[in-house]
N, C-alpha and C positions, 0 to 999 in steps of 0.2 A: 712358130715353135713356142710353146708355153714354158714358164719358169720351171715347173716341176720336171718336165722332160729334160731340160738343160741340166738341172741339178742331178738327175738320174744318170745322164751320160757322163757328167764330170765325176760322179761317185764311182762309176764303173771303170773309167780310165785311171782314177786314183788308186783303185784296188789292184790294178795291174802294173802301175809304175811307182816304185818305191821312192819315197821322199821327194815327190815332184808336185805336191799339191799347189804350191804357189805358181809354178810354171803352167800347170793345167788351167788355173784360173786366168792367167794372162792370155793364154791361147784362146780360151772361150770368149773373153772380152774382145780380142782382136777379130775373131770370127763374127761375132754379133755386130761389131761396129764396121765390118767389112774393110778393115785396115790391115796393113802389114805389121808383122812383129819381128823385130831384130833381137836375136839372142846372142849375147856376148859373154864369153867365158874362156877359161883356160883350156888347154888341150886335155882331152880325156874326161871332160865333164858331161858327156852324153847330150850334146846340144842338137844333134841331127835326128 
């Protein structure tokens, strides 16, 4: 997968998920690195 395609997918997801740019970036990094991502936060923070 090339860089531009990854950036395009991230931009599309960011367009649909308000105020989640940083989380989308972390998820992309975890997917590319084939590692798990643990998201910790308070109840009601839309982690799932």
